[in-house]
N, C-alpha and C positions, 0 to 999 in steps of 0.2 A: 762656444765654437760653432762655426758654420757646418751645415750639412754638405754643402757643395761650393766649390770656388772655381772660377774661370780665370785663367791667367794668360798673359802674353797675347792679347787679342786687340782688335780694333773695336772698342766698346763705344758705340754711338749712343750717348745718354739721352739726347733730345730734351735736355733740361733747358732752363732759361738761357744759359750761356752757350748751349750747343756744344758742351764739352765732349772731347774724345779722350777716353782713358784706356788703361790696359787691362784692368781686372775688376771683378766684383765677387762678393760673397753672398750666399743665400742660406737662410735658416728657416725651416718650415716653409711657409708660403710667402716670405718677405725677403726683400733685399736688405742686408744689414751693413754692408760696407762697399765702398767704391774707391778705387785708387790705382796706384802703380802695382805691378806684379809683386814687387818686393814687399810692399805694405800689406797686401792681401795674403801673401804666403805666410806671413807671421801669424795669421789667425788659424792656420791649418792645425787640426787636432788629429788624434789617431783614427777617428771615425769619419773624417772629412773626405769626400770624394773630390779629387783634383782633376780638372779638365784643362789641358793645354790647348788653347785655341790656335796656336801657331799662325797668328796674324789674321785669322778669319774675323769677319764682322759679327759682332753680337749686338742686337738691337732690342728695343722694347717689342713685345709681341705685336704683330700687325692687327689693326682694327679696321675692318671693312664696315663703313658706315651706311651702306645701302646694298643689301642683297636679299635674295629670297631663298631661305634655307630649304623649305619644303618643296618649292618648285624645282630647285636644282636637283634635289634627291629624287623626286618623282620622275624627272626627265631621265635620270640614269636607269630607270626601269623600262624606258621606252626606246624608240628608234631615234638615233641622232642624225639629223640632216647636215650636221657639221663634220661628220666622219670624213676622213681623207678620200675615201673611194666615191663619195657622192659628188658627181660632176654634172648630173642631168636629172630631169624628172624621172626618166626610166630607171635610174639607179635607186631613186626613192621608192618608186612603185615596186621594184624588185624586193626591197627590204620590207615594205608594208605587206606585200603578198606573202612573204615567208612568215612574218609574224602572225598574220591572220590564219595561216595554215596550222599554227601551233595552238590557237585558242579556240575554245568552243564557241558556237554561234551565239551572238548577243553580247560577247565581251568586247570592250573597247580596244581598238588598235590605235596607239598614240605615237605620233612622231613630233619631234621638236627641233628648234634651231633652223627652220627653213628660211632661206633668203633668196628671193627671186633674182637678185642681182649677181648671185654667185654661181648660177647654174647655166648650162648651155642655152636653154630655151628663153631665159630672161623673162619668165612669166610665172604666174601661180598655176598650180594644178586646177582642174575643173571638177565639179561634182560628178559629171559623167565619167571622167577618167577614174575617179575613186570608186564609182559604182561598178566599173568593169573589174575591179579587184575583188570586191565583195559587196553583196547587198544584204548579207546576213550579219555582218559585223559593222557596228558604228565605227567610222574612221575619222580621226581628227589629226590634221597637220598644223602645228602652231608655228607662226613666224618667229624669227629670232627675237624680235622686240617684245614678244608675249602680249601684244595688243591686237593681233589679227590671227584668225585661223581659217582653214578651209575644211569642210566636212562633207561626207557623202549623204545620200538620200536617207539611209538608215538612221544616221545621226540626227538629221533634220526631223525625221519622224519621232524619234525619242524626245527631242527637244520641243516638239509640237510647234515647229516653225513651218508656216505655210506661205503661199504666195501673197495672201492678204494680211499676214502678220505685220503689224506696224513696227517701224524702227523704234528702238528704245531711245530715250533721251541720251545724247552723248555718244550715239553709236549708229551703225547701219547694218542691215541685212541686205547684202548686195543682190541686185537683180540685173539681168541683161536687158537689151533693148526691147525684147518681147515680154518683159515682166517675169521671166522665169528665174528661179533662185539659182545663183551660181555656186552656192555653197560657202561663199566667203562671208565671214562674220567679223565686223570691225568694231574696235573699242568696246563699249558697254555690251554690245551684242555678243562679243566674244566672252567678256567677263561673266556674263550671266549663265554661260553653259558650264562653268567650272564645277558646280555642285553635281551636275549630271555625269561628269567624267571623274567622279570621286573614286578614291582607292579605299581598300579595307584598312582598318586600324593596324593590322599586322604589316601590310605593305607600307603604311606611313612610317611606322617605327623603323623598318628596314631602310626606307629611303632617307630618313633623317640621319641614321647612323652612317650611311654611305656618304652623305653630304658632309657631315662633320669630319669624317676621316680625311676626305680630300682637302677640306679647308685647313685642318690642322697640319697636314703634310706640306701646305703652302706657307706655313708660318703664321696663320691667322689664329689669334687667341680670343678675340672678341668680335662679335658681329652685331650690327643693327639690322634686325630682320624687318624688311619693308612691307610685310603684309602676308597673311596666310590666306588660304583659299576660303576659309570660313571659320566660325568660332570654334567648331569642333577640332579643326586642325591646330588651332591656337592652343587648345587644351592638350592635345597629343604632344605638341612640341615642348610644352612645359614639363609634361610627364617624362619625356625622353631625356630631358636634362636631369631631372631628379633621379632617374634610374641609371644614369651614367652612359646611356647610349650616345648622347651628344656631349662632347667635351668642351666645345667653344662656349664662352660666356655670351648670353643673349640679352640684348636690349630690344624688346619686342614692340614694334609699332602697332597701334590699335587700328587695324585696317583689314577689311575683308575685300577680296577682289570683286565679289558680287555683293551688291547692296551694302556698301561700306557705311552708309548713313545709319542703317538699322543696327549694325554691329556696334558702331560708335555710341549710339543712343543707349543700347543695352549695357555697355560698359560704364557709361556715366551713371545710369540708373542703379547699377550694382555698387556704386561708390568707389570704383577704381580711379586711379590717377597716376600720372607719371611718377616713377620712383618706387612704387609698391613692388616689393620683392627683395632679392638679395644679390650678392655678387655674381651668382651664376645665371639667374633669370630675373629680369626686372621689366616692369611695364614702362614702355617708352612713350613717344608722342602720339597724339591723335592725328590720323592722317586721312586725307581725301585726295582723289584725283581731280585735277582741273583740266588737263588736256591730254594729248596722245603721245605717240612715239616719235622720237627724233629721226629714226631711220625709216619709219612707215611709208611716207611721212604724214603725220596727223597732228603735229603740234600747233598750238594757237599762236599766230604771229600778228604783229601790228601792221606789217607790210606783207603783200602777197609773196608766195614762194617764187624764187627765181626760176624754178622749173615750170611753174604754172601760175600765170598772173591772175587767175580766178580763184586760187586756193589760199585760204587763210587758216586752215586747220579746223580742229574740233574743240569745242568747249563743253565741259560737263555741267557747269552751274552758271547761274547769273551771279552778279556781285552780291546781291542781297542774300541769296541762298548760301553762298560760301561764307559770308560774314556771320550769318546766323548759326550755321552748324559748327564752324570752328570757333566762333566767338563764345558759344556755350561751353565748348570743351575747355577753352582757356579760362573761363569763369570758374569752372569746376576743378581747376588745378592741373590740367594737362599742359604739357609742352605741346605746341601745335605745329603741324607741318602739312605740306601738300606737294604732290607730284606736279611740277610745273616745268615744262621744257621750253615753250616758246615765250618770247618777250611779252606778248599780250597776257598769257597766263601768269607769268611771274609778276607783272604789274598788278593783276587782280589779287594775287596772294599777298603782295606787299600792302595793298589797300586794306585787305582783311586784317593783317597783322597790326597795322597802324590803328585801325578802329578798335580792335580787341584790347590793345595796350592803353588806349585813351579811355575806354569805357571801364576797364578793370585793370588799373595799373598794378604791376607786380615786378619787384626787382629781380633782375637776372632771370627773365623768363626764357631766354635763348630760343626763340622761335626758329624753325628751320625751313628750308625750301629744298625738297628732294630734286636733284639734277641741276636746277637753275641753268638750263641749257643756253639760250641766247640771252646773256646778261649784258645788255648795253650799258654804257657809262652812267646814265641817269638812274638805272636800276641798281647798279653797284653802289652808288652814292646813298640811295635809300636804304639798302641793306646795312651799310655801315652805320647810318643814323639810328636804325631800329634795332641794332644788335642781332641781326639775323645770321644764322649759321647755314650757309649753302652747302649742299652735298654734291659736288660735281663728279663726273665719271671720265677720267682721263683715258681709260682704255678704249672708249668708244671710237676714238680717232683712228686706231689701228684697224678696226673691223669695218667701220662705217664712214671713214673720212671722205672718200671720193663722193659718196652719196650726199654728204653734207655740203660739199662744194657745189654739186649739181643743184641741190634743192634750195640752198640758202645764200649762195654767192659769197660776197664779201663779209656777210654776217658770221662766217666761220671764225673771223678774228676776234669775235666776242663770245664764242661758244666755250662753256666750261672754263672761264677765264681765270685760271689760278694766279697768274701774275697780277692781274688787276685786284683780285681778292687780297693777296698778300700785301700789296702796296697800299691798299686802303685800310689795312689793319683788321680785316675781316678774318675770322677763324673759319676756314673752309676745310671740311673733312671729306676725304675721298671715299668713294665706294665703287664696286665693280658692277652692281646691278645683276650679278650672276643669278640665273643662267643666261642673261641677255648677252653678256660677253665674258671673256676669260676672267676667272676669279682670282688668279694669282696676283698678289700685291706687287711683286717684282715686275710683272708685266705692266701694271698700272703706273708704277714709278717710272719705268722707262718711257711710257707714253707721255707722262707729264713733263719729262725732261726734254724729249725730242719732238713730240707731237707729229709723228709720221704715221702714215697709213701702211698697211701690209705691202702695198706696191711701192713704198718709199716716198710717196708724195707728202710734202710738208703742208700741214693744215693749221694755219694761224700761229706761226712760230713766235709771234710777238707775245704770246702767253706762256712760253716755256718758263720753267723754274729750275732751280738748282737741285742737285740730288738730295741735299739736306732738307730743303724746303719740301720736296716731294715726300721724303720719309716722314716729316712732321705731319703732313696731311693724312698719312696712313697710321699715325700713332697718337701723339699727344692731342692733335686736333680732334681725332675721333673720340678720345676720352672726354674732351671738353664738350663735344656735341651731346654726350649722354650724362653730363654733370659728374663725371668720374675722374677728372684730371688730378684730384688729390689722391687717387688710389692706383692709377695705372696710366699708361701712355708715355712714360719716360722711365729711365733707369736712375732712380734716386732712393736713398735710404728710407725704409719703412713703406715703400710701395710694393704692390703685389709682384711676385716673381713670375711674371708673364714675359717670356723671352723667346727670341728666335736667333739661331746661329746659322749663318750662311756658309757655303763651301769655299768662300774666298772673300776678298775685300770689295765691298760695294763702292767705297770712295775712290778706289783705284780702277774701277771698271770703266770700259768704254761706254759712253752714254747710250750708244746704239746696241749695246750687248748686255745691259743690266739684266734682262729677262733670261739670259743664258746662265746666270748664277742659279744655284739650287739651294734648297733649305737642307741644312745638315741636321738640325735638331730643333724641336719646338718644346717649350716648357710652359705649363700652365699651373699656377698655384704652387710652384716649386717642384712639380712632378714632370718628369720627362714623358711626354705623351706621343712623341714621334721622334724617331732617329733613322736617318737614311741607312739603308742596307740592313 
């Protein structure tokens, strides 16, 4: 007899036939029956909990295939530049000043989510402005894309960055026309400071628990963590799962924000490979960065930016370097992936994947491309031929859509092209890239369906998909991207009881109001881990 049954609902199975049924039964951590309410009600025993869905949608637990668990949690400990009251630099400076007053001298003051296009001044803060707040506290303000930051003089001193410090490969320490440091650190110059802005282990555990609670409340049952700050935070994340602080299942990419090559090499040397672990925490793909941020903008493009005919973005590696590093990981048993936003970067990653598969053939390798931003038709065709799993970010259009039109022009019609992926038979799994944008899957599903910005501007509507297709990108396709489609991602007998119940019907919702639905209940492993109210 089942432990719990759900009756009279809109059960979206996301199985091969996309069946919609009324009811399911769960025993332990598995789904044991699916059917009509009448059929499932016959299984009810004296100890069975019966939940009447009253027409609400019940779906497989959402899988976010690209986010940053620790980064999101850490941000919750700092100052949010996305808070509703932030309308200008002065608003940010006020909050930074208040935080500095609470902390002893020498402690970092951290702000996140900054976007120069969303504030009155339409510019970055300067080092001098931050110095006027404090010269005793190191201050860092991180852009929403998490690829650029601005710091004060105290932070530059701690980081040992001086006027003559050379730019790191793949990044820039910005200077003004007089050669003075502006405080802005771009791409690898930003990533290299992550260790210096480290948190204590106690703070990390707290941050991870906060992040997990938010994700679970949004119906997320599994995540693909896209990279930790360093190897130590990788360890802490694993420990947080084992001691129950983190409820979501984790597929952890092997990638450190600073010196990802060294971290990857150490994991290969330790004998790690994709798939090591269990249903709660498992080693995922080996990942490198190839270019920058789509909203920065710093992505590597084949044609210059529409907004700047001299700008083609930033590349982190040569083709030979990328082939060697990811090729070795593939050879040693890793699924391989890379952050690639611009079409030039995507082409390089596809070249790398093709070379790796030719040199060391492996059936069902499922190489990935994180983001796959500007995926022109020739690149989509190559992805299909190579069996690549792209990980697009539909929610980016809502927050950054106007900037995409400004910087890339007509290329927005090929940005995160879910329609082209589906029609080419490509299994594309969606991710939020949280904290870069809103982590709520319902928010991403709405953006995939309507591709509208916050201001209502349509951004490449030729790539819209149906509600069921968008749901699949956040469920079964996510399971496929981590080799777990036999265990989760759809509501089928013998699969894990990872489920989400909404407060209404998603199939009857206005496509422009899907994000207005809320999560009523989240279940992981047959256990209710979140219930509204």
